[in-house]
NULOKE-547191 format. One record per residue (C-alpha): chain; x negated, y negated, z. Coordinates in nm, 3 decimals. Each point is the difference from the previous one (the first is absolute). Example, Ala and Ser with C-alpha at 12.3 -4.5 7.8 and 13.67 -1.06 7.14 Angstrom:
residues 2
KOLVEX tilo      px      py      pz
KOLVEX    A  -1.230   0.450   0.780
KOLVEX    A  -0.137  -0.344  -0.066
END
This chain:
residues 77
KOLVEX tilo      px      py      pz
KOLVEX    A   2.260  -2.127  -0.341
KOLVEX    A   0.303   0.110   0.198
KOLVEX    A   0.236  -0.177  -0.242
KOLVEX    A  -0.120   0.206  -0.296
KOLVEX    A   0.208   0.290  -0.127
KOLVEX    A  -0.135   0.333   0.130
KOLVEX    A  -0.119   0.112  -0.346
KOLVEX    A  -0.193  -0.325  -0.042
KOLVEX    A  -0.161   0.038   0.342
KOLVEX    A  -0.125   0.345  -0.101
KOLVEX    A  -0.145  -0.148  -0.319
KOLVEX    A  -0.173  -0.282   0.189
KOLVEX    A  -0.143   0.242   0.256
KOLVEX    A  -0.126   0.226  -0.278
KOLVEX    A  -0.161  -0.299  -0.172
KOLVEX    A  -0.164  -0.119   0.322
KOLVEX    A  -0.130   0.351   0.062
KOLVEX    A  -0.161  -0.009  -0.344
KOLVEX    A  -0.180  -0.321   0.098
KOLVEX    A  -0.106   0.164   0.324
KOLVEX    A  -0.154   0.288  -0.195
KOLVEX    A  -0.182  -0.236  -0.241
KOLVEX    A   0.234   0.040  -0.298
KOLVEX    A   0.040  -0.371  -0.078
KOLVEX    A   0.150   0.046  -0.346
KOLVEX    A   0.232   0.272   0.131
KOLVEX    A   0.141  -0.249   0.251
KOLVEX    A   0.141  -0.220  -0.276
KOLVEX    A   0.103   0.298  -0.211
KOLVEX    A   0.196   0.144   0.293
KOLVEX    A   0.182  -0.329   0.055
KOLVEX    A   0.074  -0.047  -0.369
KOLVEX    A   0.123   0.354  -0.056
KOLVEX    A   0.207   0.002   0.318
KOLVEX    A   0.147  -0.350  -0.015
KOLVEX    A   0.000  -0.104  -0.364
KOLVEX    A   0.014  -0.375  -0.054
KOLVEX    A   0.029  -0.063   0.374
KOLVEX    A  -0.357   0.120   0.061
KOLVEX    A  -0.167  -0.339  -0.041
KOLVEX    A   0.221  -0.193   0.246
KOLVEX    A  -0.043   0.282   0.250
KOLVEX    A  -0.378  -0.007  -0.047
KOLVEX    A   0.016  -0.375   0.069
KOLVEX    A   0.204   0.066   0.314
KOLVEX    A  -0.262   0.250   0.122
KOLVEX    A  -0.263  -0.272  -0.047
KOLVEX    A   0.209  -0.253   0.194
KOLVEX    A   0.062   0.248   0.283
KOLVEX    A  -0.373   0.063   0.023
KOLVEX    A   0.016   0.374  -0.073
KOLVEX    A  -0.225  -0.045  -0.302
KOLVEX    A  -0.244  -0.268  -0.108
KOLVEX    A  -0.155  -0.099  -0.329
KOLVEX    A  -0.371  -0.063   0.045
KOLVEX    A  -0.157  -0.278  -0.206
KOLVEX    A  -0.071   0.112  -0.358
KOLVEX    A   0.170   0.336   0.057
KOLVEX    A   0.251   0.151  -0.241
KOLVEX    A   0.173   0.225   0.249
KOLVEX    A   0.098  -0.066   0.360
KOLVEX    A  -0.134   0.184   0.303
KOLVEX    A   0.168   0.118   0.315
KOLVEX    A  -0.040  -0.229   0.302
KOLVEX    A  -0.033   0.098   0.364
KOLVEX    A   0.368  -0.083   0.038
KOLVEX    A   0.078   0.230  -0.292
KOLVEX    A  -0.201   0.278   0.166
KOLVEX    A   0.196  -0.050   0.321
KOLVEX    A   0.327   0.012  -0.192
KOLVEX    A  -0.094   0.333  -0.158
KOLVEX    A  -0.084   0.144   0.342
KOLVEX    A   0.325  -0.126   0.153
KOLVEX    A   0.263   0.268   0.069
KOLVEX    A   0.272  -0.259  -0.077
KOLVEX    A  -0.111  -0.075  -0.355
KOLVEX    A   0.300   0.174  -0.160
END
């Protein structure tokens, strides 16, 4: 996450906060609106980093424990 441009980091954090609050659809909307065509590769990177996971038969991802810890971290930005 530290290699992302600052504006992108804010978008990712906002999207993860939407997942945290239960707004699954809003998570993807936030990424798409904030990042344009780059949203899908970034979503894939969040999966690989373990910040989100895609449960079996689910349409939208959910925040993992690691994702929760990231959001609580004072160094996230």
